[in-house]
C-alpha positions as CSV (number, residue, x, y, z in Angstrom):
1,M,128.9,5.2,-149.1
2,P,129.9,1.6,-148.7
3,S,127.1,-0.6,-147.5
4,G,129.4,-3.5,-148.1
5,L,132.1,-4.1,-145.5
6,A,132.7,-0.5,-144.7
7,N,131.2,-0.4,-141.2
8,T,130.6,2.8,-139.3
9,L,133.6,4.0,-137.3
10,N,132.8,6.1,-134.2
11,T,135.2,8.6,-132.7
12,E,134.9,10.1,-129.3
13,D,135.3,13.7,-128.1
14,K,138.9,13.1,-127.1
15,L,141.3,14.0,-130.0
16,E,142.7,10.5,-130.2
17,Y,143.5,9.2,-133.7
18,H,142.4,5.8,-134.9
19,F,144.9,4.7,-137.5
20,Y,144.5,2.5,-140.7
21,P,146.8,1.7,-143.6
22,V,146.3,3.5,-146.9
23,T,146.5,1.6,-150.2
24,A,146.6,4.5,-152.7
25,G,147.3,8.1,-153.0
26,Q,143.9,9.2,-151.8
27,I,141.2,8.5,-149.2
28,Q,137.5,9.2,-149.4
29,F,135.1,9.4,-146.5
30,R,131.9,10.7,-145.1
31,V,131.6,12.0,-141.6
32,K,128.8,13.2,-139.4
33,A,130.1,15.5,-136.7
34,A,129.2,19.0,-135.5
35,N,132.8,20.3,-135.8
36,D,136.4,19.3,-135.8
37,A,136.7,16.2,-138.0
38,H,140.5,15.6,-138.0
39,V,142.5,13.4,-140.4
40,A,146.2,12.6,-139.9
41,L,148.5,11.3,-142.7
42,T,151.6,9.6,-141.4
43,T,154.4,7.1,-142.2
44,G,153.4,4.7,-139.5
45,P,150.3,3.8,-137.4
46,Q,150.8,6.4,-134.8
47,E,151.2,10.2,-134.3
48,G,154.7,11.5,-134.8
49,E,156.9,13.3,-137.3
50,P,156.6,13.7,-140.2
51,M,152.8,14.1,-140.1
52,Y,150.1,16.1,-141.9
53,E,146.9,17.0,-140.2
54,V,143.8,18.1,-141.9
55,F,141.2,19.8,-139.7
56,I,137.8,20.1,-141.3
57,G,135.2,22.3,-139.6
58,G,137.5,23.5,-136.8
59,W,137.1,26.6,-134.8
60,S,133.3,25.9,-134.1
61,N,132.8,24.7,-137.7
62,S,134.0,27.9,-139.3
63,K,137.5,27.1,-140.7
64,S,139.5,24.2,-142.2
65,V,143.3,24.0,-142.2
66,V,146.3,21.8,-143.1
67,R,149.0,21.6,-140.4
68,K,152.4,19.9,-140.7
69,N,154.1,18.3,-137.7
70,R,151.7,20.1,-135.3
71,A,153.5,23.3,-136.0
72,K,151.9,26.7,-136.4
73,P,151.2,28.7,-138.5
74,E,149.0,26.5,-140.6
75,V,150.4,25.6,-144.0
76,A,147.0,26.1,-145.6
77,E,143.7,27.5,-144.3
78,V,140.3,28.6,-145.6
79,E,137.0,29.8,-144.1
80,T,134.4,27.0,-144.3
81,P,131.4,28.0,-142.3
82,G,128.9,25.2,-141.8
83,I,131.0,22.6,-143.7
84,L,130.2,19.8,-141.2
85,S,126.8,18.7,-139.8
86,G,126.0,16.8,-136.6
87,D,122.8,15.5,-138.3
88,E,123.9,14.3,-141.7
89,Y,127.0,12.7,-143.3
90,R,129.1,15.1,-145.4
91,G,131.6,13.6,-147.9
92,F,135.2,14.6,-148.5
93,W,138.4,13.4,-150.3
94,I,142.1,13.9,-149.6
95,R,144.7,13.3,-152.3
96,W,148.5,13.4,-152.3
97,D,150.8,13.3,-155.3
98,S,154.4,14.5,-155.8
99,G,154.3,16.5,-152.6
100,T,151.0,18.2,-153.2
101,L,148.2,17.6,-150.8
102,T,144.6,18.5,-151.8
103,V,141.4,18.3,-149.9
104,G,138.0,18.6,-151.5
105,K,134.3,17.9,-151.1
106,E,132.5,14.8,-152.5
107,G,131.1,15.6,-155.9
108,E,133.5,18.5,-156.5
109,T,136.6,18.1,-158.6
110,G,138.4,21.2,-157.3
111,P,140.0,21.2,-153.8
112,F,139.1,23.8,-151.1
113,L,142.5,23.2,-149.5
114,T,145.9,22.8,-151.2
115,Y,149.4,22.5,-149.8
116,A,152.6,21.9,-151.9
117,D,155.2,20.5,-149.4
118,P,158.9,21.3,-150.4
119,E,159.9,18.3,-148.2
120,P,157.3,15.6,-148.8
121,F,157.3,12.2,-147.2
122,G,155.8,8.8,-147.9
123,I,152.3,8.3,-146.5
124,G,151.5,4.8,-145.2
125,Y,148.7,5.4,-142.8
126,F,145.8,7.8,-142.0
127,G,144.1,8.4,-138.7
128,V,140.8,10.0,-137.8
129,C,139.5,11.6,-134.7
130,T,137.1,14.2,-133.3
131,G,137.3,16.6,-130.4
132,W,136.5,20.1,-129.1
133,G,133.1,19.0,-128.0
134,A,132.3,16.8,-131.1
135,T,131.9,13.1,-131.6
136,G,131.9,11.6,-135.1
137,D,130.5,8.8,-137.2
138,W,132.7,8.0,-140.1
139,L,132.2,5.9,-143.3
140,I,135.6,5.4,-144.9
141,E,136.0,3.9,-148.4
142,G,137.9,0.7,-148.4
143,H,138.0,0.5,-144.6
144,R,137.1,-3.0,-143.5
145,N,136.2,-3.9,-140.0
146,S,135.7,-7.3,-138.6
147,L,132.0,-8.2,-138.4
148,N,130.1,-9.8,-135.5
149,T,127.0,-11.8,-135.9
150,P,124.6,-12.6,-133.0
151,N,122.8,-15.8,-132.2
152,K,119.7,-14.9,-134.2
153,L,119.9,-16.4,-137.7
154,Q,119.7,-13.0,-139.3
155,Y,121.9,-12.4,-142.4
156,M,124.1,-9.3,-142.7
157,F,124.6,-8.6,-146.4
158,H,127.5,-7.1,-148.3
159,A,127.9,-6.2,-152.0
160,V,130.1,-8.6,-154.0
161,R,133.2,-7.3,-155.8
162,G,134.3,-10.4,-157.5
163,G,133.5,-14.1,-158.0
164,S,134.8,-15.2,-154.7
165,V,134.7,-14.5,-151.0
166,L,137.5,-15.4,-148.6
167,I,136.1,-16.0,-145.1
168,D,137.8,-16.1,-141.7
169,V,135.2,-17.1,-139.1
170,K,135.4,-17.8,-135.4
171,A,132.2,-19.6,-134.2
172,K,131.5,-22.8,-132.3
173,S,129.0,-23.9,-135.0
174,N,126.5,-22.8,-137.6
175,A,128.3,-20.3,-139.7
176,H,125.9,-19.7,-142.5
177,V,126.7,-17.9,-145.8
178,A,124.0,-16.8,-148.3
179,L,124.6,-15.9,-152.0
180,T,121.8,-13.7,-153.5
181,N,121.1,-11.5,-156.5
182,R,119.7,-8.7,-154.4
183,K,120.4,-7.3,-150.9
184,G,118.4,-9.3,-148.4
185,E,117.0,-12.8,-148.2
186,S,115.4,-13.5,-151.6
187,S,114.3,-16.3,-153.9
188,P,116.2,-18.0,-155.3
189,M,119.3,-18.0,-153.2
190,Y,122.2,-20.3,-152.3
191,E,123.0,-21.1,-148.7
192,I,126.2,-22.7,-147.4
193,M,126.0,-23.9,-143.8
194,L,129.3,-24.6,-142.2
195,G,129.6,-26.6,-139.0
196,G,125.9,-27.2,-138.6
197,W,124.3,-29.8,-136.4
198,E,126.5,-29.0,-133.4
199,N,129.6,-28.6,-135.6
200,M,129.2,-32.1,-137.2
201,A,128.1,-31.5,-140.8
202,S,128.0,-28.9,-143.6
203,V,125.6,-28.5,-146.5
204,I,124.8,-26.5,-149.7
205,R,121.1,-25.7,-149.9
206,Y,119.1,-24.1,-152.7
207,D,116.3,-21.7,-152.0
208,R,115.9,-22.8,-148.4
209,K,114.7,-26.2,-149.6
210,Q,115.5,-29.7,-148.6
211,P,116.8,-32.2,-149.4
212,D,120.2,-30.4,-149.4
213,K,122.1,-30.3,-152.7
214,V,125.3,-31.4,-150.9
215,R,125.8,-32.7,-147.3
216,V,129.2,-33.8,-145.9
217,D,130.3,-34.8,-142.4
218,T,132.6,-32.1,-141.0
219,P,133.3,-32.9,-137.3
220,S,135.0,-30.0,-135.5
221,L,135.1,-27.9,-138.6
222,L,134.7,-24.6,-136.7
223,S,136.2,-23.3,-133.5
224,E,135.0,-20.7,-131.0
225,H,138.7,-20.0,-130.0
226,E,140.3,-19.3,-133.4
227,H,139.4,-18.2,-136.9
228,K,139.0,-20.9,-139.6
229,R,139.4,-19.9,-143.2
230,F,137.2,-20.9,-146.1
231,S,137.0,-19.8,-149.8
232,I,133.7,-19.8,-151.6
233,T,133.6,-19.3,-155.4
234,W,130.7,-19.1,-157.9
235,F,131.3,-19.2,-161.6
236,E,128.9,-20.3,-164.3
237,G,126.8,-21.9,-161.6
238,L,129.5,-23.9,-160.0
239,I,129.4,-23.3,-156.2
240,T,132.7,-24.5,-154.6
241,V,133.6,-24.3,-150.9
242,R,137.2,-24.9,-149.9
243,T,139.1,-25.0,-146.7
244,G,141.8,-22.3,-146.7
245,G,142.2,-20.1,-149.8
246,Q,141.2,-20.6,-153.5
247,N,143.8,-23.4,-153.7
248,G,142.6,-25.2,-150.6
249,A,141.0,-28.6,-150.4
250,V,137.4,-28.8,-151.8
251,L,134.9,-29.2,-149.0
252,M,131.8,-29.1,-151.1
253,K,130.7,-28.3,-154.6
254,W,127.5,-28.2,-156.5
255,H,126.6,-27.0,-160.1
256,D,123.4,-25.1,-160.7
257,P,122.2,-25.7,-164.2
258,N,120.3,-22.3,-164.1
259,P,122.7,-20.1,-162.1
260,I,121.6,-16.9,-160.5
261,G,123.7,-13.8,-160.8
262,V,125.3,-13.4,-157.4
263,S,125.4,-9.7,-156.3
264,Y,125.4,-10.0,-152.5
265,V,126.9,-12.2,-149.8
266,G,125.2,-12.6,-146.4
267,V,126.6,-14.1,-143.2
268,R,124.9,-15.2,-140.0
269,T,125.1,-17.5,-137.0
270,G,122.5,-19.1,-134.8
271,W,121.4,-22.2,-133.0
272,G,123.4,-21.2,-130.0
273,A,126.4,-19.7,-131.8
274,T,127.7,-16.2,-132.3
275,G,130.4,-15.4,-134.9
276,N,133.3,-13.1,-135.6
277,W,133.9,-12.7,-139.4
278,K,136.5,-11.2,-141.6
279,L,135.5,-11.2,-145.3
280,R,137.6,-10.3,-148.4
281,F,136.1,-10.4,-151.9
282,E,138.4,-11.6,-154.7
283,Q,138.3,-12.0,-158.4
284,Y,137.5,-15.5,-159.6
285,P,138.5,-16.9,-161.9
286,A,141.9,-15.1,-161.9
287,V,142.7,-13.2,-165.1
288,A,143.8,-15.8,-167.6
289,T,146.6,-15.7,-170.1
290,A,146.7,-17.0,-173.7
291,A,148.9,-19.8,-172.6
292,S,146.4,-20.9,-170.1
293,G,143.6,-21.1,-172.6
294,R,142.1,-17.7,-172.8
295,K,139.2,-17.8,-175.3
296,H,140.3,-14.5,-176.7
297,P,144.2,-14.9,-176.8
298,G,144.7,-11.9,-179.0
299,T,143.2,-9.5,-176.6
300,T,144.7,-7.5,-173.7
301,P,142.4,-7.5,-170.6
302,S,141.6,-4.3,-168.8
303,A,143.0,-5.9,-165.6
304,P,141.6,-4.8,-162.3
305,A,143.7,-2.7,-160.0
306,E,143.1,-0.3,-157.2
307,I,144.2,2.5,-159.5
308,R,145.1,1.3,-162.9
309,D,146.8,3.6,-165.3
310,M,145.8,3.7,-169.0
311,G,147.9,6.4,-170.5
312,S,146.5,9.6,-169.0
313,E,143.4,7.7,-167.8
314,C,143.0,5.7,-164.7
315,W,140.3,3.7,-162.9
316,C,139.9,4.7,-159.3
317,D,138.2,2.5,-156.6
318,A,135.1,4.0,-155.2
319,S,131.9,2.9,-153.4
320,G,128.5,3.9,-152.1
321,G,127.9,6.6,-154.6
322,M,131.2,8.4,-154.1
323,V,132.7,10.0,-157.2
324,P,136.5,10.7,-157.2
325,P,138.0,13.9,-158.4
326,G,138.4,14.1,-162.1
327,A,135.6,11.5,-162.8
328,V,134.4,11.3,-166.4
329,E,130.8,12.3,-166.9
330,G,129.0,10.2,-169.5
331,G,125.3,10.5,-169.2
332,N,122.2,11.9,-167.5
333,D,119.1,10.4,-165.8
334,G,117.8,13.3,-163.7
335,E,121.3,13.7,-162.5
336,T,124.8,13.4,-164.0
337,L,125.9,9.8,-164.6
338,F,129.6,8.9,-164.5
339,V,131.6,6.2,-166.3
340,G,132.2,3.3,-164.0
341,R,132.8,-0.4,-164.0
342,A,132.2,-3.3,-161.5
343,R,132.8,-7.0,-161.2
344,H,130.0,-9.4,-161.6
345,E,130.0,-13.2,-162.2
346,G,133.6,-13.2,-163.2
347,A,133.3,-10.3,-165.6
348,L,134.5,-6.7,-165.3
349,I,131.6,-4.7,-166.8
350,P,131.4,-1.0,-167.8
351,G,128.3,0.8,-166.5
352,K,126.8,3.9,-165.0
353,V,127.5,5.4,-161.6
354,K,124.4,7.0,-160.3
355,P,125.5,8.9,-157.1
356,S,122.0,9.3,-155.6
357,H,121.4,5.5,-155.8
358,C,124.9,4.9,-154.2
359,V,125.8,2.3,-156.9
360,C,127.3,1.6,-160.2
361,Y,124.7,-0.2,-162.4
362,V,126.0,-2.8,-164.9
363,A,124.1,-5.0,-167.4
364,W,124.6,-8.8,-167.3
365,G,122.4,-11.8,-168.0
366,G,119.4,-9.8,-169.1
367,S,119.2,-7.8,-165.8
368,E,120.5,-4.6,-164.3
369,H,122.7,-5.1,-161.3
370,G,123.6,-2.4,-158.8
371,K,127.1,-2.7,-157.3
372,T,128.1,-0.6,-154.2
373,D,131.8,-1.2,-154.9
374,Y,133.1,-0.2,-158.3
375,Q,135.7,1.8,-160.2
376,V,135.3,5.2,-161.8
377,L,137.2,6.4,-164.9
378,C,139.2,9.5,-163.9
379,G,141.9,11.8,-165.1
380,C,141.2,12.1,-168.8
381,N,139.2,14.1,-171.3
382,P,137.9,11.5,-173.8
383,T,135.2,12.0,-176.4
384,W,132.2,10.1,-177.7
385,L,131.9,8.9,-181.3
386,P,128.9,7.5,-183.1
387,C,129.3,3.8,-183.7
388,S,127.3,0.7,-184.7
389,G,127.6,-3.1,-184.5
390,G,131.0,-4.5,-183.7
391,N,133.0,-1.7,-185.5
392,I,135.3,-0.7,-182.7
393,P,137.5,2.3,-183.3
394,Q,141.3,1.8,-182.8
395,N,141.3,4.5,-180.0
396,A,138.3,3.1,-178.1
397,I,139.0,3.0,-174.4
398,P,138.9,-0.5,-173.0
399,G,136.4,-0.7,-170.1
400,G,136.6,-4.3,-168.9
401,E,136.2,-7.9,-170.1
402,T,133.6,-10.7,-170.2
403,E,134.0,-13.7,-167.9
404,D,135.8,-15.5,-170.8
405,G,138.2,-12.7,-171.6
406,E,136.6,-10.8,-174.4
407,P,137.3,-7.0,-174.1
408,L,134.4,-4.8,-173.4
409,F,134.2,-1.1,-174.3
410,I,132.3,1.9,-172.9
411,G,129.2,2.9,-174.8
412,R,126.1,5.1,-174.2
413,V,122.6,5.3,-175.7
414,H,119.8,7.8,-175.7
415,H,116.8,5.9,-174.2
416,E,113.5,7.1,-172.7
417,D,114.7,10.7,-172.0
418,T,118.0,9.5,-170.5
419,L,121.6,9.2,-171.8
420,T,122.6,5.9,-170.3
421,I,126.1,4.4,-170.1
422,G,126.7,0.7,-170.7
423,K,129.0,-1.9,-172.2
424,V,129.9,-2.4,-175.9
425,H,130.2,-6.2,-176.5
426,P,132.0,-6.5,-179.9
427,S,131.1,-10.1,-180.6
428,H,127.4,-9.4,-180.0
429,S,127.6,-6.2,-182.2
430,V,125.6,-4.2,-179.7
431,C,125.8,-1.8,-176.7
432,Y,124.0,-3.2,-173.7
433,I,122.7,-0.7,-171.1
434,P,121.4,-1.3,-167.6
435,F,118.0,0.3,-167.5
436,A,114.9,-0.1,-165.2
437,G,116.1,-3.5,-163.9
438,S,116.8,-4.9,-167.4
439,E,119.7,-5.3,-169.8
440,V,118.7,-3.5,-173.1
441,A,120.6,-4.0,-176.4
442,F,121.2,-1.3,-179.1
443,P,123.0,-1.8,-182.4
444,D,123.6,1.9,-182.7
445,Y,125.4,3.8,-179.9
446,E,128.2,6.1,-179.0
447,I,131.6,4.7,-177.9
448,L,134.2,6.4,-175.6
449,V,137.5,7.0,-177.3
450,S,140.7,8.8,-176.3
451,Q,141.6,12.0,-178.1
């Protein structure tokens, strides 16, 4: 489940919902509770009518139901003995479409609860709670809490979704940001120190070494009373720090002639300061058009979206090893691998989702990169065709694009007793797969096509 910005949500034994907005026709979550994990689906951020309630593991962890507007009898119910655990997280999904509500277990495409509502309503929020003697720890895909950092110079790391992070930080000084190619402090790494030296100066530092690559005077840059916004982008080795969003004034920039592949962002405070952070990862650079100088003007990008339709196919957001209902299976490496894609260094790259590792692996720059936030191909029944070189079939399913706009397709290769999913790069005439930490190229491969 998300190790990025999806922090753990705790619910007390008091049947009081915590509400959050929904951004698509589904939610996915994991919950650790002995019984009675309740989810409400509502039009607004509070209980009321109309409202669906999904009770998982009710009645002493023996039964699960769907209830509408708190009314009995239940509109759907099923015996589910032992479905929850107070000792380990159990994963579930809830979907709604055209008035039909379905509830299922993580890793299973079929629901265990279904309700077709003859009078459906628009769902804008979901709420979670526990009760009847149970407390709960929840991990909810896409749920982003604010983050607090103590005065201890210890980075808290989050997986990167795009080539940019938008930061709102409240701290009196010393808001530090690390950009790394693996989770944790590593070498090499970039560090951006905002409001250091008692909120008087800011720097960009490479691999913890001095002299600093960039140093600028920034008196009173930060505030302990209000959040200040910054945008940090990295693309082809150019680290740019702006005040405000991606169109804000440049505060600092530095170009690394040998750029590292940024996969994680860490934040910390210290030297007497604590911090409250809100982070949002964005795509950078933005998807270009032919008029703006796309290097491949004749191509149509597989543009990112929370759920992007492609005929009968769609890409569904997921994270932390979660696999949405209807996910396309594509390989095997001791377990089923699913067709996924993830953003890295300005590219959108097809790869393999390995649930037990909680990531989607993609190949880029000679290495294998594990991304905890990714998209999974769902809702279709494609087929695999033998292929070689850059001979891309007309019905090949687009899977993404390079950082300069060239389309990438979905391929797979038999390699060392595995069937591994990767990216077909037409201009390179190969399929690259992420394997054992490396990017491995094959001129002969299978490619995913629509039927």
